N, C-alpha and C positions, 0 to 999 in steps of 0.2 A: 850228686855231682857238685863241683865247687862253683862258687859265684863267678870266678874268673872264666871257667869253662863255658858259662851261660851268658855272660855279659854281651859279647859281640853278637851272637845269633839273636838275642832278644831285641837288639836294636832294630831288626828287620821284621819282627812279628807283626806289628800294626801296619807297616807298609804293605806287607804281604796280604793282609786281610782287606786293606783298602784298594787292592788291585794296582798299586803303584809298581812300576817296573824297577827292579833292583838289578845290580850287576849279576851276571850268570853265576859267579862264584858265591855271591851272597845267597842267592836262591838255593843253590846246592847245599851250602853250609846249613841253612835253616832246615831243609828237608832231612838231611842226615842227622842233625842235632835232635830233631823231633822224633827220630827213631830210637834214640838211646837215652834220653833224659826224661825221666818221669815227672820231675818238677816242672820242666818247661812244657811238657805235654799238658799238664793241668793248667798252667798259666795260659797257654795258647787256647785251650778249650774255654777258659774263662773269658778271654778276649772275644772269642767267637760268639759266646752266649750273650755278652754285652752288646756286640754289634747286631745280633739278630733281634734282641729285645728292643733296641733303639729303632731298628728298621720297622718293627711291628708297630711301635708307637707312632712313627712318622706316617705310616700307611693307614692308620686308624682314622675314621671319620670323626671330626670334632662334634661334641655334643651340641644340640641346638640351643 
């Protein structure tokens, strides 16, 4: 897909992962875009993996 096709939905990827409320049309656009764009699917999975890794580090007990 083209960069222009992906630019607007990608603006909302991190907000979506953070649980921030986006307008209904933006949420719909992101969901639909993630069904058709392999590049953005990979990009979103990368964001999810980074978020999960950071959460795991935060929840880890510090060394004595």
